C-alpha positions in Angstrom: 0.0 0.0 0.0 2.8 2.4 0.9 4.6 1.6 -2.4 1.4 2.4 -4.3 0.9 5.7 -2.5 4.6 6.6 -3.1 4.3 5.8 -6.8 1.1 7.9 -7.1 2.8 10.9 -5.5 5.8 10.6 -7.9 3.5 10.5 -11.0 1.5 13.5 -9.6 4.7 15.5 -9.1 5.9 14.7 -12.6 2.5 15.8 -14.1 2.5 19.0 -12.2 6.1 19.8 -13.0 5.7 19.3 -16.8 2.6 21.5 -16.7 4.5 24.2 -14.8 7.4 24.1 -17.3 5.0 24.6 -20.2 3.3 27.5 -18.5 6.6 29.0 -17.4 7.9 28.9 -21.0 4.9 30.8 -22.2 4.9 33.3 -19.3 8.7 34.0 -19.7 8.4 35.6 -23.1 8.5 39.4 -23.0 7.2 41.3 -25.9 8.4 44.8 -26.8 6.8 47.0 -29.5 9.0 49.8 -30.7 11.1 49.5 -27.5 8.2 49.6 -25.1 7.1 46.5 -23.2 3.7 45.3 -24.4 1.1 45.7 -21.7 -1.5 43.0 -22.2 -3.7 40.7 -20.1 -2.8 37.9 -22.5 0.8 36.6 -22.5 2.4 35.0 -25.6 1.7 31.3 -26.1 3.7 28.5 -27.7 1.9 26.0 -30.0 3.4 23.6 -32.5 6.8 25.1 -31.8 5.6 28.6 -32.9 5.2 31.7 -30.8 1.9 33.5 -30.9 1.2 37.0 -29.6 -2.2 38.7 -28.8 -3.1 40.3 -32.1 -5.2 43.2 -31.0 -2.7 44.2 -28.3 0.2 44.2 -30.8 -1.8 46.1 -33.5 -2.8 48.7 -30.9 0.8 49.2 -29.6 2.1 49.5 -33.2 -0.6 52.0 -34.1 -1.9 49.8 -36.9 -5.5 50.4 -37.8 -7.7 47.3 -38.1 -11.3 46.2 -38.2 -12.7 42.9 -37.1 -16.1 42.1 -38.5 -17.9 38.8 -38.8 -14.8 36.7 -38.3 -12.6 38.6 -40.8 -9.7 40.8 -39.8 -8.9 43.7 -42.0 -5.5 45.1 -41.2 -4.1 48.2 -42.9 -0.4 47.9 -43.5 2.3 50.2 -44.9 2.0 48.6 -48.4 -1.6 47.5 -48.6 -4.5 45.8 -46.9 -4.5 42.3 -45.4 -7.5 40.1 -44.8 -7.3 37.1 -42.5 -9.7 34.8 -40.8 -8.7 33.3 -37.4 -8.3 29.6 -37.4 -8.0 29.4 -41.2 -4.8 29.5 -43.3 -6.1 31.6 -46.2 -4.8 35.2 -46.5 -5.8 37.9 -49.0 -3.4 40.8 -49.5 -4.3 43.9 -51.5 -0.9 45.5 -52.3 -0.6 49.2 -53.2 0.7 48.3 -56.6 -0.7 49.7 -59.9 -0.3 46.3 -61.4 -3.0 45.0 -59.2 -5.5 47.6 -60.4 -8.1 46.1 -62.7 -9.3 48.6 -65.4 -11.4 46.0 -67.3 -14.7 46.9 -65.8 -16.4 50.3 -65.6 -15.5 50.6 -61.9 -11.9 50.4 -61.0 -11.0 47.4 -58.7 -8.0 46.5 -56.7 -7.1 42.8 -57.0 -5.7 40.7 -54.2 -2.8 38.3 -54.0 -3.7 34.9 -52.4 -1.5 33.1 -49.8 -1.7 30.0 -47.7 0.0 30.5 -44.3 1.9 27.7 -42.6 1.1 29.3 -39.3 -2.0 31.4 -39.1 -4.0 33.3 -36.4 -5.7 31.1 -33.9 -8.4 31.6 -31.2 -7.7 30.5 -27.7 -10.0 31.2 -24.8 -11.8 33.9 -26.9 -8.5 35.7 -27.6 -7.1 35.9 -31.1 -3.4 35.2 -31.3 -1.1 35.8 -34.3 2.1 33.9 -35.2 5.2 36.1 -35.4 5.4 35.1 -39.1 2.2 36.9 -39.8 3.6 40.2 -38.4 6.9 39.8 -40.3 5.9 38.3 -43.6 2.6 40.0 -44.3 2.1 43.0 -42.0 5.5 44.7 -42.7 6.7 44.5 -39.1 10.3 43.7 -38.1 10.6 40.9 -35.5 13.7 39.9 -33.5 14.1 37.5 -30.6 17.0 36.0 -28.8 17.9 33.4 -26.1 16.7 35.8 -23.4 13.1 35.2 -24.7 12.7 38.9 -25.4 10.7 39.5 -28.6 11.2 42.9 -30.2 8.6 44.1 -32.7 9.4 47.2 -34.7 6.6 48.8 -36.7 6.0 52.2 -38.2 2.5 52.8 -39.4 2.4 54.8 -42.6 -0.8 53.5 -44.1 -2.4 56.9 -44.9 0.8 58.2 -46.5 1.2 55.1 -48.5 -2.4 55.2 -49.7 -2.0 58.8 -50.9 1.1 57.9 -52.8 -0.7 54.9 -54.3 -3.4 57.3 -55.6 -0.8 59.6 -57.2 1.0 56.6 -58.8 -2.4 55.2 -60.1 -3.4 58.5 -61.7 -0.1 58.8 -63.5 0.0 55.2 -64.8 -3.5 54.1 -65.7 -4.6 54.2 -69.3 -8.1 55.5 -68.4 -9.3 57.5 -65.4 -12.8 56.5 -64.4 -15.1 58.5 -62.2 -13.8 56.4 -59.3 -10.5 58.2 -59.7 -11.7 61.8 -59.8 -10.6 62.5 -56.3 -8.4 60.8 -53.7 -11.5 60.2 -51.6 -13.2 58.4 -54.5 -10.1 56.3 -55.0 -10.1 55.3 -51.4 -13.7 54.3 -51.6 -12.8 52.2 -54.6 -10.1 50.4 -52.5 -12.5 49.9 -49.6 -15.2 48.5 -51.9 -12.7 46.0 -53.3 -11.6 44.9 -49.8 -15.2 44.6 -48.6 -16.0 42.3 -51.5 -12.9 40.3 -50.7 -13.9 39.9 -47.1 -17.2 38.3 -48.3 -15.3 36.1 -50.6 -12.9 35.0 -47.8 -15.9 34.2 -45.5 -17.4 32.0 -48.2 -14.0 30.6 -49.0 -13.4 29.5 -45.4 -16.9 28.3 -44.8 -16.9 25.9 -47.8 -13.5 24.6 -46.9 -14.4 23.9 -43.3 -17.6 22.1 -44.3 -16.1 20.0 -47.1 -13.1 18.9 -45.0 -15.3 17.1 -42.5 -15.4 14.0 -44.8 -14.1 12.7 -48.1 -17.1 10.8 -49.6 -20.2 12.5 -50.9 -23.2 11.8 -53.2 -24.2 14.3 -55.9 -27.5 16.0 -55.8 -28.1 16.9 -59.4 -31.4 18.6 -58.6 -29.6 21.6 -57.1 -26.2 21.6 -58.9 -25.3 21.1 -62.5 -22.9 18.2 -62.6 -22.3 17.8 -66.3 -21.8 14.2 -67.3 -22.6 12.9 -63.9 -25.7 11.2 -62.4 -28.0 12.1 -59.5 -27.0 10.4 -56.3 -23.6 9.4 -57.8 -20.9 8.7 -55.3 -17.7 10.8 -55.4 -14.6 11.3 -53.4 -13.1 14.7 -52.6 -9.5 14.8 -53.8 -8.8 18.5 -53.4 -10.3 21.9 -52.7 -9.4 25.5 -52.7 -12.1 27.8 -51.4 -15.3 27.4 -53.4 -13.6 25.1 -56.0 -13.8 21.4 -55.1 -12.3 18.6 -57.1 -14.0 15.2 -57.1 -13.1 11.8 -58.4 -14.8 8.5 -59.2 -14.7 5.8 -61.8 -15.4 8.4 -64.5 -12.3 10.4 -63.6 -11.8 13.8 -61.9 -13.9 16.9 -62.2 -14.0 20.3 -60.5 -17.1 22.1 -59.4 -17.3 25.8 -58.4 -19.9 26.7 -55.8 -21.2 30.2 -55.3 -21.9 29.7 -51.6 -21.8 27.2 -48.8 -25.6 26.8 -49.1 -25.2 25.8 -52.8 -22.5 23.2 -51.8 -24.7 21.8 -49.1 -27.7 21.6 -51.5 -25.6 20.0 -54.2 -24.0 17.3 -52.1 -25.5 14.5 -49.9 -23.4 13.6 -46.8 -24.7 10.1 -46.8 -26.0 7.7 -49.4 -29.5 8.9 -50.1 -30.7 5.7 -51.7 -29.3 3.2 -49.2 -32.2 1.1 -47.9 -34.6 1.9 -50.7 -36.1 -0.8 -53.0 -34.4 -1.5 -56.3 -37.4 0.2 -58.1 -37.2 3.3 -55.9 -33.4 3.5 -56.3 -33.7 3.4 -60.1 -36.4 6.0 -60.1 -34.5 8.4 -57.8 -31.3 8.1 -59.8 -33.3 8.8 -63.0 -35.2 11.7 -61.2 -38.5 10.1 -61.9 -41.6 9.5 -59.7 -44.2 6.7 -59.9 -47.5 5.6 -58.3 -46.7 3.9 -55.0 -43.7 6.0 -54.2 -43.4 7.4 -50.6 -43.2 11.1 -49.8 -39.5 10.9 -48.9 -38.6 9.0 -52.1 -40.4 11.7 -54.1 -38.4 14.4 -52.4 -35.2 12.6 -53.2 -36.2 12.4 -56.8 -37.8 15.8 -57.5 -36.9 17.8 -54.4 -39.3 19.7 -52.2 -42.4 21.1 -54.0 -42.9 24.8 -54.7 -46.4 24.6 -53.2 -48.3 22.1 -51.2 -52.1 21.8 -50.7 -53.7 19.4 -48.2 -57.2 18.3 -47.5 -58.9 15.5 -45.5 -61.8 13.3 -46.7 -63.3 9.9 -46.0 -60.3 8.4 -47.8 -57.8 10.0 -45.4 -55.4 12.9 -46.0 -54.7 14.0 -49.5 -51.7 16.2 -50.5 -51.2 18.0 -53.8 -47.5 18.8 -54.5 -46.9 21.5 -57.2 -43.6 21.8 -59.1 -43.4 24.9 -61.3 -39.9 24.4 -62.8 -39.6 28.2 -62.8 -42.8 28.7 -64.9 -46.3 29.5 -63.8 -47.7 27.9 -67.0 -45.8 24.6 -67.0 -46.5 23.1 -63.6 -46.5 19.4 -62.7 -48.6 17.9 -59.9 -48.3 14.8 -57.9 -50.9 13.6 -55.3 -50.4 11.6 -52.1 -53.1 9.8 -50.1 -52.0 8.9 -46.6 -48.3 9.4 -47.6 -48.3 7.2 -50.7 -48.2 8.7 -54.3 -51.5 8.0 -56.0 -51.5 10.2 -59.1 -49.2 12.2 -61.4 -50.5 15.1 -63.5 -48.3 16.9 -66.1 
């Protein structure tokens, strides 16, 4: 018994000591911004051998302007604008470079450069932390650290000056000057509009990637997405994705589908085999997107989708439902009728 108690105490001491070492390593890092010690309630953390610092605290100490809205960080840097989403590795950067200005449309646009980060901002205990690589590689800050665990961040915010210079460069180099270039204020609005559109794209980008990464096998729902050359309920495997572009593979080969939104991706893909457990007749009908007398309500939904309208009434025969499918036209509707949940009539 004494041996057991002694062993338990040793194990407990080891666990506590290892935990203390990890905590002490994180606590011992001291961050200085432009020579001044960073005052923050959130100390740096170490994760996957990378050092992370509280992003808001560093941006404030460096006098960098930033906006955080609906999970997207917009950070104004000395040479452009950066968009990042915590807990996702995609990064959009809008450089103040005339080569990134798009004159092809009526309204001038600023194009972004796309990057994948090896280390990206993370959320821990409701606090957003940034790896030092983000500050150095994308935000234009200088980062230095040594064996004494002092981290020195040097940053000089010149966003407004850089933006004014970009406007002058753009006016002097563009082939045509649209109304969006008539004043510097109009030009800044053009940049802001481009960045706002990019933030929406990044949200969509990240949402689709997070959803599609949860599994590798899906089944196509041809009712809601145009899979050219592929069948309704056909099984596919995800072999790659980048934002809203997903590459699938099966016995027919590989193909890539671009989705306009997360909802379109979810409408266009089944996460489980929709015809598993159905009779052979029902499976064949669903795959061919057909309905037949004797079909159940759920089988009809798998084949044709939910109706545009539904009318229900009760009689001595039971409950009758009329499902109306308009196919985008008020004058070309199709009707199917159910009695007590079983399809009894089809009217074209």
